N, C-alpha and C positions, 0 to 999 in steps of 0.2 A: 504494500500500500504506500502511495507517495505521501509526502508530508502534507500536502494540501488536503487530501481526503482524510488523513488521520486527524488533522486539526479540525475538520468539519465535524467529525464524530465527537471529538473531545469538546468542541464548542457547544454542540447540541446538548451534551450531558451537563456541561457547566451551566448552560442557560437554564436547564431543567432544575438544577440545584436552586437557582434563584426562585423559580416558580414554587418549589417545594416549601420555601419559608415565607413567601409573600403572605401577609396578613397574620402570620403566626404570633407576632408580638402584640398585635391589637388585643388579643385575648388576655394579655398580662397587664391590663391597664390599672386595675384596682387590687392592691395587695392588703392582706390583713397583717400590717407590719411589713418590714422589708428586710430580707436576708439576701445579700448579694450573691453568696455562693449558691444558696438554694434557688435563686432566680435563674442563674445561668444553667445550673444542672437541670432544672425543670424544663427550660426551653430545649436543651440538647436532648434530654430523655424523651420528650414528646416528639420532636422532629426526626430523631434517629431510631428510637426504639418503640415508639407508640405507647410509652409508659406515661399515663396521664393522671394517676392518683395523686402524686405529689403536687402536680400543677394545679389540680382542682382544689387541693387543700390550701394552697398558697393564695389562691385567687377568690375574689368574691364575684358573684354574678355569672358564674359558668358552671358546667357540669362535666363529669367524666365523659358522658356520651357525646357532648358537643366537641370536646377536645379530641376524642377518638375519631369522630367523623372528619375533623379537620386533618388529622394525621393520614387517614385513609385517602382523602382527596389529594393530599400532597404527594403521596407515593404513586397514586394513579396518574397524576399529572406528570410526574417524573418519568414514568415509563412511556406514556403516550407522546411526550415532547422530546424524548431522547432516543431510546432504543428502538421503539416501534413507530417512530414518527413518520406520518404520511402513508402508512400501510394499514389496510383494513384486515384485522385478525379475527378469527373465531374467538368466542368468549373463553373457551378452554385455554388456548395458548396465551391470550392476553392475561387471564387470571394467573397462569403459571409464572409469567414474567413479574407480575405484581407481587406474588407471594415470595419469589426468589429475591426481589429487590428489598422486601421487608427484612429478609434474613441477612442480606448483605449489610444494610444500614445498621441493623441491630448488633452485628458482629464487630462494629467499630470499637476500638479500645481508647477510652479517654477517662480522665479523672479530674474533677474540680478540686484544686488545691486550696488556695486561700485568697482572701480579698484584702486590699489595703485602701485606706482613705486617700482621696486625691483632693487637690484644691478645688473649691467650689461645691463640695458636698457629694461628689460622686465617688465611684470606686473603680479599681482595676482588679479584675478577677483572673487569676492564672489557672489555666487548664493544661494538664499534660496529656499527650496523646501519642499514638503510634500509627503511622501511615499504613495503608493496605495496598498490596500490589495487584488487587483483583482487576482494576481497570487497565493497568499497565499491560498485564498479560492478555486481557480480553481484546484490547486494541491490536495487539500483535497477532492474535489468532484470527481476528476479523480480516486482517490483511491476507492471511493465508487462505481464508474462506473465499474472499473476493477473487483471488487467483484461480481457485478451483472452479468457481462459477464461470469465470471468463473462459476457462478451458472447455467447459461443457457447452457454452455458446459456440465456441469455435468448432467443436465436434458435431454441432447440429443436434444436440440432445434436447433442445427446447424447440417446440414447433407451434405454428400459428402466426397470427398477426404480430406486429411489433408490440402492440399494446398487450396482447395475450402473453407474449414471451416475457415482457417486463414484469407482468403480474406474477407469472410462474417463478421468475427469478427472485422477486421480493419475498414471496412466501417461502420459497426454498431457503433463502438466506436467513430469514428470521427463525424458522424452525431449527436450522442447524446452529444458528447463533445462540439460541437458548441452551442447547447442549454444551456449547463452548463456555457460555456464561456460568452455567452450573459447575462445569469442570474447574473453572478458575476460582469459583467460590469454595469448592471442596478442597482445593490445594492452596488456598490463600495463606500468605505469610505476612508478617508485620515488620515494620522498620524500627529503627532506634527511637527512643523516647524523645519527643520534642515538646516545646511549650508554645502556647498561644495566650495572649493577654486580651481579655475583653474589657472594653471601656464602658462603664455605666455612668451616664451623665444625669445630673439632677437639674431639671428645668426650673423656670421662674415660679411655676405653680407648686413646686416641691415634689413633682412626679419624677420617677426614674425611667430612663430610656436606654434601651440597647438597640443599636442600629441593626436592622435586618441584614444589611450588607456584611456585617461581621459573622453572622451565622452562616451565610452563603460561603464566605471566604473560608471559614473553619471547615465546613463540609467538603469544600473543594480541596483543601489541604489534606484532610484525613483520608480522602479517597485517592490522593496522590495525582489529581487531575492537573494541577499546576505544573508538576514535573514532566508531564507528557505533552505539554504545549510547546510550540516553537519548532 
């Protein structure tokens, strides 16, 4: 796979990470008291693991059911806007991708360490994490799969109109890609421990704010997407 095609795939996945967290922090508007470590952990646990109990206990005006639906919608958007983008799949295969992505996100390793006060009444919260090689390996295997499909086209193994051939190739690709994605997940390894610092800002109304862009950036880093760009 050439660099342009690889970066298109990485870009789609990275964009989907942004979609995954859009609106997430809106649910964290009213806290029963404020615990900066608990705040960051609740956001990460909800968006990556679908664990909503702590979040619902920290917040007023929401329920576990609402937070879980938000998580489900985020994972579904991630799959539809990255891996299966632009291709109509049957419900079974689409569901398999969604369930596997849940497992991938839930397998990420991170730990909220500590928080320190900063000038202006905000906090800096340090999170340690280990990157995953799943998407690094998946991108490489997709390159090999593209070559295999190109060879099938050259051999005349796909028949019909150009539109029919493209449809066959897309479905063939996504079916095989799922197997490759699952293989990468089952053989996933983690990198060395790194740290990320979240900045929580206190606004004029005394409310605390964590930029959604930080969550997107953190997920991009833990999935090692930034290392595969370029």
